[in-house]
N, CA, C and O atoms as CSV, one atom per row, in Angstrom:
chain,resi,resn,atom,element,x,y,z
A,1,MET,N,N,2.924,-0.839,10.532
A,1,MET,CA,C,2.590,-0.188,9.028
A,1,MET,C,C,2.112,-1.255,8.205
A,1,MET,O,O,2.798,-2.235,7.914
A,2,LYS,N,N,0.827,-1.045,7.795
A,2,LYS,CA,C,0.541,-2.219,6.453
A,2,LYS,C,C,0.901,-1.778,5.184
A,2,LYS,O,O,1.029,-0.593,4.874
A,3,GLU,N,N,1.068,-2.765,4.426
A,3,GLU,CA,C,1.227,-2.453,2.890
A,3,GLU,C,C,0.073,-2.714,2.064
A,3,GLU,O,O,-0.830,-3.528,2.260
A,4,TYR,N,N,0.253,-1.811,1.000
A,4,TYR,CA,C,-1.026,-1.811,0.175
A,4,TYR,C,C,-0.750,-1.748,-1.244
A,4,TYR,O,O,0.207,-1.094,-1.659
A,5,VAL,N,N,-1.509,-2.373,-1.999
A,5,VAL,CA,C,-1.443,-2.089,-3.555
A,5,VAL,C,C,-2.437,-1.508,-3.975
A,5,VAL,O,O,-3.454,-2.202,-3.957
A,6,ALA,N,N,-2.593,-0.089,-4.503
A,6,ALA,CA,C,-3.676,0.679,-4.837
A,6,ALA,C,C,-4.497,-0.077,-6.023
A,6,ALA,O,O,-3.992,-0.533,-7.049
A,7,LYS,N,N,-5.723,-0.106,-5.701
A,7,LYS,CA,C,-6.652,-0.969,-6.793
A,7,LYS,C,C,-7.165,0.247,-7.827
A,7,LYS,O,O,-7.368,0.049,-9.025
A,8,ALA,N,N,-7.334,1.485,-7.189
A,8,ALA,CA,C,-7.606,2.410,-8.045
A,8,ALA,C,C,-7.036,3.582,-7.736
A,8,ALA,O,O,-6.363,3.495,-6.709
A,9,VAL,N,N,-7.046,4.770,-8.286
A,9,VAL,CA,C,-6.294,6.199,-7.766
A,9,VAL,C,C,-6.901,6.486,-6.528
A,9,VAL,O,O,-8.117,6.439,-6.344
A,10,LEU,N,N,-6.007,6.803,-5.625
A,10,LEU,CA,C,-6.277,7.202,-4.230
A,10,LEU,C,C,-5.529,8.275,-3.957
A,10,LEU,O,O,-4.572,8.583,-4.667
A,11,THR,N,N,-5.898,8.967,-2.878
A,11,THR,CA,C,-5.210,10.068,-2.391
A,11,THR,C,C,-5.385,10.015,-0.923
A,11,THR,O,O,-6.457,9.789,-0.363
A,12,LEU,N,N,-4.094,10.273,-0.259
A,12,LEU,CA,C,-3.879,10.437,1.157
A,12,LEU,C,C,-3.576,11.751,1.615
A,12,LEU,O,O,-2.643,12.351,1.080
A,13,GLY,N,N,-4.292,12.331,2.613
A,13,GLY,CA,C,-3.820,13.689,3.140
A,13,GLY,C,C,-3.112,13.549,4.447
A,13,GLY,O,O,-2.816,14.606,5.004
A,14,ALA,N,N,-2.857,12.662,4.912
A,14,ALA,CA,C,-2.146,12.542,6.268
A,14,ALA,C,C,-1.523,11.364,6.549
A,14,ALA,O,O,-1.845,10.320,5.982
A,15,GLY,N,N,-0.552,11.437,7.472
A,15,GLY,CA,C,0.008,9.992,8.043
A,15,GLY,C,C,1.577,10.299,7.629
A,15,GLY,O,O,2.220,11.316,7.368
A,16,ARG,N,N,1.899,8.660,7.720
A,16,ARG,CA,C,3.365,8.421,7.063
A,16,ARG,C,C,3.158,7.064,6.350
A,16,ARG,O,O,2.447,6.118,6.688
A,17,VAL,N,N,4.041,7.230,5.170
A,17,VAL,CA,C,3.834,6.260,4.323
A,17,VAL,C,C,5.486,5.845,4.120
A,17,VAL,O,O,6.382,6.655,4.361
A,18,ARG,N,N,5.722,4.555,3.674
A,18,ARG,CA,C,6.616,4.076,3.155
A,18,ARG,C,C,6.724,3.682,1.764
A,18,ARG,O,O,6.070,2.734,1.330
A,19,ILE,N,N,7.463,4.317,1.089
A,19,ILE,CA,C,7.463,4.309,-0.382
A,19,ILE,C,C,8.957,4.143,-0.709
A,19,ILE,O,O,9.826,4.446,0.109
A,20,ASP,N,N,9.216,3.675,-1.876
A,20,ASP,CA,C,10.532,3.395,-2.708
A,20,ASP,C,C,11.065,4.771,-3.157
A,20,ASP,O,O,10.304,5.735,-3.069
A,21,VAL,N,N,12.320,4.934,-3.632
A,21,VAL,CA,C,13.020,6.388,-3.811
A,21,VAL,C,C,12.372,7.067,-4.989
A,21,VAL,O,O,12.298,8.295,-5.051
A,22,GLU,N,N,11.851,6.178,-6.027
A,22,GLU,CA,C,11.281,6.743,-7.279
A,22,GLU,C,C,10.122,7.371,-6.975
A,22,GLU,O,O,9.852,8.496,-7.394
A,23,GLN,N,N,9.278,6.600,-6.141
A,23,GLN,CA,C,7.843,7.044,-5.680
A,23,GLN,C,C,8.001,8.621,-5.089
A,23,GLN,O,O,7.322,9.604,-5.385
A,24,ALA,N,N,9.132,8.516,-4.152
A,24,ALA,CA,C,9.256,9.835,-3.263
A,24,ALA,C,C,9.799,10.812,-4.155
A,24,ALA,O,O,9.447,11.978,-3.976
A,25,LYS,N,N,10.591,10.548,-5.081
A,25,LYS,CA,C,11.160,11.849,-5.992
A,25,LYS,C,C,9.904,12.394,-6.755
A,25,LYS,O,O,9.915,13.593,-7.035
A,26,THR,N,N,8.889,11.683,-7.098
A,26,THR,CA,C,7.775,12.386,-7.684
A,26,THR,C,C,6.955,13.171,-6.909
A,26,THR,O,O,6.264,14.027,-7.461
A,27,ARG,N,N,6.915,12.986,-5.482
A,27,ARG,CA,C,6.215,13.424,-4.554
A,27,ARG,C,C,6.997,14.222,-3.498
A,27,ARG,O,O,6.446,14.621,-2.471
A,28,ALA,N,N,8.274,14.442,-3.767
A,28,ALA,CA,C,9.060,15.134,-2.928
A,28,ALA,C,C,8.489,16.499,-2.252
A,28,ALA,O,O,8.638,16.700,-1.046
A,29,HIS,N,N,7.796,17.469,-3.143
A,29,HIS,CA,C,7.161,18.659,-2.358
A,29,HIS,C,C,6.242,18.325,-1.405
A,29,HIS,O,O,6.068,19.047,-0.423
A,30,ASN,N,N,5.600,17.255,-1.593
A,30,ASN,CA,C,4.584,16.798,-0.536
A,30,ASN,C,C,4.983,16.031,0.615
A,30,ASN,O,O,4.160,15.647,1.446
A,31,LEU,N,N,6.221,15.793,0.696
A,31,LEU,CA,C,6.655,14.953,1.879
A,31,LEU,C,C,7.685,15.378,2.649
A,31,LEU,O,O,8.411,16.218,2.117
A,32,LYS,N,N,7.992,14.989,3.907
A,32,LYS,CA,C,8.857,15.402,4.721
A,32,LYS,C,C,9.560,13.959,5.081
A,32,LYS,O,O,9.027,13.180,5.871
A,33,PRO,N,N,10.791,13.681,4.435
A,33,PRO,CA,C,11.589,12.430,4.681
A,33,PRO,C,C,12.123,12.457,6.232
A,33,PRO,O,O,12.597,13.369,6.909
A,34,LEU,N,N,11.800,10.826,6.565
A,34,LEU,CA,C,12.140,10.638,8.132
A,34,LEU,C,C,13.259,9.568,8.064
A,34,LEU,O,O,13.804,9.119,9.072
A,35,GLY,N,N,13.558,9.195,6.800
A,35,GLY,CA,C,14.665,8.333,6.833
A,35,GLY,C,C,14.028,6.622,6.518
A,35,GLY,O,O,12.903,6.206,6.792
A,36,GLU,N,N,15.183,5.859,5.857
A,36,GLU,CA,C,14.691,4.477,5.489
A,36,GLU,C,C,13.365,4.283,4.697
A,36,GLU,O,O,12.628,3.311,4.864
A,37,GLY,N,N,13.172,5.104,3.986
A,37,GLY,CA,C,11.929,5.207,3.105
A,37,GLY,C,C,10.505,5.393,3.843
A,37,GLY,O,O,9.490,4.870,3.382
A,38,LEU,N,N,10.498,6.089,4.893
A,38,LEU,CA,C,9.463,6.473,5.681
A,38,LEU,C,C,9.336,8.053,5.454
A,38,LEU,O,O,10.300,8.814,5.529
A,39,HIS,N,N,7.928,8.480,5.146
A,39,HIS,CA,C,7.845,9.896,4.735
A,39,HIS,C,C,6.662,10.451,5.526
A,39,HIS,O,O,5.631,9.778,5.543
A,40,GLU,N,N,6.709,11.599,6.177
A,40,GLU,CA,C,5.113,12.371,6.659
A,40,GLU,C,C,4.897,12.928,5.440
A,40,GLU,O,O,5.606,13.491,4.606
A,41,ILE,N,N,3.566,12.591,5.549
A,41,ILE,CA,C,2.732,13.290,4.403
A,41,ILE,C,C,2.380,14.844,4.813
A,41,ILE,O,O,1.655,15.037,5.790
A,42,VAL,N,N,2.908,15.964,4.047
A,42,VAL,CA,C,2.959,17.283,4.270
A,42,VAL,C,C,1.462,17.728,3.786
A,42,VAL,O,O,0.529,18.048,4.523
A,43,ASN,N,N,1.474,17.666,2.319
A,43,ASN,CA,C,0.194,18.101,1.537
A,43,ASN,C,C,-0.367,16.449,0.731
A,43,ASN,O,O,0.364,15.499,0.452
A,44,PRO,N,N,-1.585,16.540,0.557
A,44,PRO,CA,C,-2.066,15.248,-0.141
A,44,PRO,C,C,-1.352,14.875,-1.393
A,44,PRO,O,O,-1.103,15.594,-2.361
A,45,ILE,N,N,-1.043,13.503,-1.181
A,45,ILE,CA,C,-0.518,12.666,-2.608
A,45,ILE,C,C,-1.464,11.824,-2.918
A,45,ILE,O,O,-2.462,11.495,-2.277
A,46,GLN,N,N,-0.998,11.420,-4.186
A,46,GLN,CA,C,-1.853,10.239,-4.813
A,46,GLN,C,C,-1.030,9.054,-5.307
A,46,GLN,O,O,0.042,9.337,-5.842
A,47,PHE,N,N,-1.334,7.913,-5.220
A,47,PHE,CA,C,-1.001,6.894,-5.773
A,47,PHE,C,C,-1.995,6.048,-7.012
A,47,PHE,O,O,-3.186,5.749,-6.923
A,48,LYS,N,N,-1.198,5.840,-7.970
A,48,LYS,CA,C,-2.031,5.161,-9.147
A,48,LYS,C,C,-2.328,3.549,-8.882
A,48,LYS,O,O,-1.740,2.791,-8.111
A,49,ARG,N,N,-3.357,3.297,-9.716
A,49,ARG,CA,C,-3.489,1.944,-9.550
A,49,ARG,C,C,-2.296,1.103,-9.943
A,49,ARG,O,O,-1.567,1.232,-10.927
A,50,GLY,N,N,-2.245,0.074,-8.811
A,50,GLY,CA,C,-0.951,-0.952,-8.746
A,50,GLY,C,C,0.397,-0.719,-8.096
A,50,GLY,O,O,1.337,-1.505,-7.984
A,51,GLU,N,N,0.259,0.795,-7.611
A,51,GLU,CA,C,1.322,1.050,-6.785
A,51,GLU,C,C,1.435,0.748,-5.493
A,51,GLU,O,O,0.452,0.850,-4.758
A,52,ARG,N,N,2.590,0.351,-5.045
A,52,ARG,CA,C,2.786,-0.459,-3.706
A,52,ARG,C,C,3.263,0.500,-2.682
A,52,ARG,O,O,4.285,1.175,-2.806
A,53,PHE,N,N,2.547,0.519,-1.771
A,53,PHE,CA,C,2.964,1.472,-0.311
A,53,PHE,C,C,2.684,0.969,0.971
A,53,PHE,O,O,1.967,-0.021,1.118
A,54,GLY,N,N,3.156,1.529,1.838
A,54,GLY,CA,C,3.069,1.373,3.330
A,54,GLY,C,C,2.241,2.625,3.897
A,54,GLY,O,O,2.528,3.779,3.578
A,55,TRP,N,N,1.342,2.346,4.640
A,55,TRP,CA,C,0.517,3.529,5.259
A,55,TRP,C,C,0.156,3.014,6.929
A,55,TRP,O,O,-0.141,1.878,7.300
A,56,ASP,N,N,0.298,4.264,7.757
A,56,ASP,CA,C,0.122,3.737,8.905
A,56,ASP,C,C,-1.315,4.343,9.424
A,56,ASP,O,O,-1.681,4.274,10.598
A,57,GLY,N,N,-2.011,4.900,8.446
A,57,GLY,CA,C,-3.348,5.213,8.815
A,57,GLY,C,C,-4.398,4.326,8.880
A,57,GLY,O,O,-4.200,3.225,8.366
A,58,GLU,N,N,-5.550,4.555,9.427
A,58,GLU,CA,C,-6.844,3.792,9.305
A,58,GLU,C,C,-7.550,3.871,8.035
A,58,GLU,O,O,-7.874,4.997,7.658
A,59,VAL,N,N,-7.804,2.998,7.406
A,59,VAL,CA,C,-8.489,3.163,6.242
A,59,VAL,C,C,-9.982,3.201,6.382
A,59,VAL,O,O,-10.707,2.330,6.863
A,60,PRO,N,N,-10.366,4.556,5.793
A,60,PRO,CA,C,-11.786,4.673,5.899
A,60,PRO,C,C,-12.670,3.929,5.220
A,60,PRO,O,O,-12.253,3.583,4.114
A,61,LYS,N,N,-13.809,3.542,5.517
A,61,LYS,CA,C,-14.670,2.706,4.966
A,61,LYS,C,C,-14.972,3.022,3.652
A,61,LYS,O,O,-15.023,2.040,2.912
A,62,ALA,N,N,-15.206,4.190,3.094
A,62,ALA,CA,C,-15.469,4.715,1.860
A,62,ALA,C,C,-14.118,4.664,0.699
A,62,ALA,O,O,-14.205,4.774,-0.524
A,63,MET,N,N,-12.878,4.461,1.528
A,63,MET,CA,C,-11.827,4.105,0.781
A,63,MET,C,C,-11.362,2.837,0.415
A,63,MET,O,O,-10.554,2.656,-0.495
A,64,ARG,N,N,-12.049,1.609,1.378
A,64,ARG,CA,C,-11.597,0.448,1.304
A,64,ARG,C,C,-11.476,-0.303,0.114
A,64,ARG,O,O,-10.739,-1.289,0.112
A,65,GLU,N,N,-12.240,0.103,-1.124
A,65,GLU,CA,C,-12.246,-0.722,-2.151
A,65,GLU,C,C,-11.047,0.049,-2.917
A,65,GLU,O,O,-10.529,-0.705,-3.741
A,66,ALA,N,N,-10.490,1.262,-2.886
A,66,ALA,CA,C,-9.510,1.743,-3.605
A,66,ALA,C,C,-8.153,1.175,-2.873
A,66,ALA,O,O,-7.168,0.976,-3.583
A,67,PHE,N,N,-8.102,0.962,-1.735
A,67,PHE,CA,C,-7.060,0.441,-0.868
A,67,PHE,C,C,-6.837,-1.254,-1.390
A,67,PHE,O,O,-5.764,-1.841,-1.529
A,68,GLY,N,N,-7.887,-1.655,-1.561
A,68,GLY,CA,C,-7.818,-3.209,-2.036
A,68,GLY,C,C,-7.498,-3.749,-0.664
A,68,GLY,O,O,-8.088,-3.251,0.295
A,69,GLU,N,N,-6.650,-4.688,-0.480
A,69,GLU,CA,C,-6.206,-5.412,0.860
A,69,GLU,C,C,-4.809,-5.269,1.152
A,69,GLU,O,O,-4.083,-4.928,0.218
A,70,PRO,N,N,-4.285,-5.476,2.325
A,70,PRO,CA,C,-2.853,-5.477,2.457
A,70,PRO,C,C,-2.065,-6.298,1.275
A,70,PRO,O,O,-2.499,-7.372,0.859
A,71,ALA,N,N,-1.198,-5.860,0.913
A,71,ALA,CA,C,-0.127,-6.640,-0.299
A,71,ALA,C,C,0.030,-8.023,0.214
A,71,ALA,O,O,-0.244,-8.922,-0.580
A,72,GLY,N,N,0.419,-8.344,1.389
A,72,GLY,CA,C,0.688,-9.686,1.995
A,72,GLY,C,C,-0.438,-10.858,1.891
A,72,GLY,O,O,-0.292,-12.077,1.792
A,73,ALA,N,N,-1.787,-9.940,1.959
A,73,ALA,CA,C,-2.966,-11.100,2.145
A,73,ALA,C,C,-3.393,-11.604,0.980
A,73,ALA,O,O,-4.099,-12.612,0.982
A,74,ALA,N,N,-3.019,-10.964,-0.215
A,74,ALA,CA,C,-3.221,-11.855,-1.687
A,74,ALA,C,C,-2.258,-12.724,-1.805
A,74,ALA,O,O,-2.514,-13.814,-2.317
A,75,VAL,N,N,-1.234,-12.487,-1.454
A,75,VAL,CA,C,-0.156,-13.504,-1.488
A,75,VAL,C,C,-0.293,-14.687,-0.691
A,75,VAL,O,O,0.268,-15.710,-1.084
A,76,LYS,N,N,-1.094,-14.700,0.590
A,76,LYS,CA,C,-1.191,-15.625,1.376
A,76,LYS,C,C,-2.493,-16.583,0.935
A,76,LYS,O,O,-2.588,-17.799,1.101
A,77,ARG,N,N,-3.233,-15.893,0.471
A,77,ARG,CA,C,-4.439,-16.392,-0.235
A,77,ARG,C,C,-4.388,-17.240,-1.202
A,77,ARG,O,O,-5.054,-18.275,-1.232
A,78,THR,N,N,-3.459,-16.809,-2.218
A,78,THR,CA,C,-2.857,-17.550,-3.229
A,78,THR,C,C,-2.090,-18.803,-2.851
A,78,THR,O,O,-2.339,-19.940,-3.252
A,79,PHE,N,N,-1.056,-18.412,-1.968
A,79,PHE,CA,C,-0.336,-19.919,-1.416
A,79,PHE,C,C,-1.340,-20.648,-0.613
A,79,PHE,O,O,-1.177,-21.855,-0.434
A,80,GLY,N,N,-2.241,-20.110,-0.170
A,80,GLY,CA,C,-3.263,-20.906,0.746
A,80,GLY,C,C,-3.834,-21.877,-0.311
A,80,GLY,O,O,-3.737,-23.084,-0.088
A,81,LYS,N,N,-4.400,-21.458,-1.401
A,81,LYS,CA,C,-5.175,-22.010,-2.662
A,81,LYS,C,C,-4.075,-23.223,-3.010
A,81,LYS,O,O,-4.462,-24.389,-3.084
A,82,ALA,N,N,-2.701,-22.866,-3.213
A,82,ALA,CA,C,-2.057,-23.874,-3.769
A,82,ALA,C,C,-1.862,-25.032,-2.892
A,82,ALA,O,O,-1.989,-26.170,-3.343
A,83,VAL,N,N,-1.519,-24.783,-1.494
A,83,VAL,CA,C,-1.375,-25.663,-0.603
A,83,VAL,C,C,-2.712,-26.916,-0.794
A,83,VAL,O,O,-2.581,-28.119,-1.017
A,84,GLU,N,N,-3.885,-26.168,-0.625
A,84,GLU,CA,C,-5.244,-26.752,-0.734
A,84,GLU,C,C,-5.144,-27.758,-1.973
A,84,GLU,O,O,-5.423,-28.954,-1.884
A,85,ALA,N,N,-4.756,-27.190,-3.017
A,85,ALA,CA,C,-4.804,-28.038,-4.352
A,85,ALA,C,C,-4.024,-29.206,-4.211
A,85,ALA,O,O,-4.503,-30.276,-4.586
A,86,ALA,N,N,-2.538,-29.141,-3.575
A,86,ALA,CA,C,-1.693,-29.970,-3.545
A,86,ALA,C,C,-2.261,-31.110,-2.698
A,86,ALA,O,O,-2.103,-32.294,-2.997
A,87,ARG,N,N,-2.902,-30.700,-1.669
A,87,ARG,CA,C,-3.584,-31.835,-0.530
A,87,ARG,C,C,-4.431,-32.622,-1.329
A,87,ARG,O,O,-4.597,-33.807,-1.038
A,88,LYS,N,N,-4.975,-32.126,-2.280
A,88,LYS,CA,C,-6.081,-32.916,-2.976
A,88,LYS,C,C,-5.472,-33.941,-3.819
A,88,LYS,O,O,-6.080,-34.981,-4.071
A,89,LEU,N,N,-4.397,-33.721,-4.230
A,89,LEU,CA,C,-3.492,-34.372,-5.194
A,89,LEU,C,C,-3.168,-35.732,-4.323
A,89,LEU,O,O,-3.207,-36.873,-4.784
A,90,VAL,N,N,-2.905,-35.447,-3.240
A,90,VAL,CA,C,-2.105,-36.538,-2.312
A,90,VAL,C,C,-3.088,-37.668,-1.859
A,90,VAL,O,O,-2.684,-38.590,-1.151
């Protein structure tokens, strides 16, 4: 399951999501709890810009911009730039 940070409002209609308790409360009528923060999507749900979530589905080409990139990728890229800058100083 990949983690994402929504770059725009996006709607998911199927699959499994990993979200926190607060996110699950507002979407409870559209989800079936599976345990440990994992939920099966029963009816379409939406995420606002900036919300973090895990999803096991395949990202459609048309939605890639809204999904942005996996949450960890931005951290890795930023860390990589910091390491590169530090190497230049040495």
